[in-house]
C-alpha positions in Angstrom: 19.7 -16.7 4.3 16.1 -16.3 2.9 15.7 -14.8 -0.6 13.1 -12.5 0.8 11.8 -11.7 4.3 8.9 -13.7 5.5 7.1 -10.5 6.3 6.8 -9.8 2.6 5.2 -13.2 2.1 2.7 -12.5 4.8 1.8 -9.2 3.2 1.2 -10.9 -0.2 -0.8 -13.7 1.5 -3.1 -11.2 3.2 -3.6 -9.2 0.0 -4.4 -12.1 -2.3 -7.7 -13.7 -1.5 -7.6 -17.5 -1.4 -3.8 -17.6 -1.2 -1.8 -19.8 1.1 1.7 -19.1 2.4 4.2 -21.9 3.0 7.6 -21.0 4.3 10.3 -23.6 3.5 13.1 -23.2 6.0 16.7 -23.1 4.8 15.8 -22.7 1.1 16.7 -20.1 -1.5 15.4 -19.4 -5.0 15.0 -23.0 -6.1 12.7 -24.8 -3.7 11.8 -27.4 -6.4 15.5 -28.4 -6.4 16.7 -27.6 -2.9 13.7 -29.0 -0.9 11.9 -31.1 -3.5 9.6 -33.1 -1.1 8.5 -30.0 0.8 7.9 -28.1 -2.5 5.8 -30.9 -4.0 3.8 -31.3 -0.8 3.0 -27.6 -0.7 2.0 -27.5 -4.4 -0.1 -30.6 -4.3 -1.7 -29.6 -1.1 -2.7 -26.2 -2.5 -4.0 -27.7 -5.8 -6.0 -30.3 -3.9 -7.7 -27.6 -1.9 -8.9 -26.0 -5.2 -10.1 -29.1 -7.0 -13.7 -30.1 -6.5 -14.2 -33.7 -5.2 -14.2 -36.3 -7.9 -17.4 -38.2 -8.6 -17.4 -41.9 -9.2 -19.3 -43.0 -12.3 
């Protein structure tokens, strides 16, 4: 059972400019423990989208 309805996540995502919503199926309050690879992929993907491209020296 989800810890909160996905509809709540959609409302927050629409209200917060630049946010992204990733729903991890069959996961409760501890995505970093329960679904580690999906959690890491979501976080690194989001952070990569924020970082400017690296320049080579």
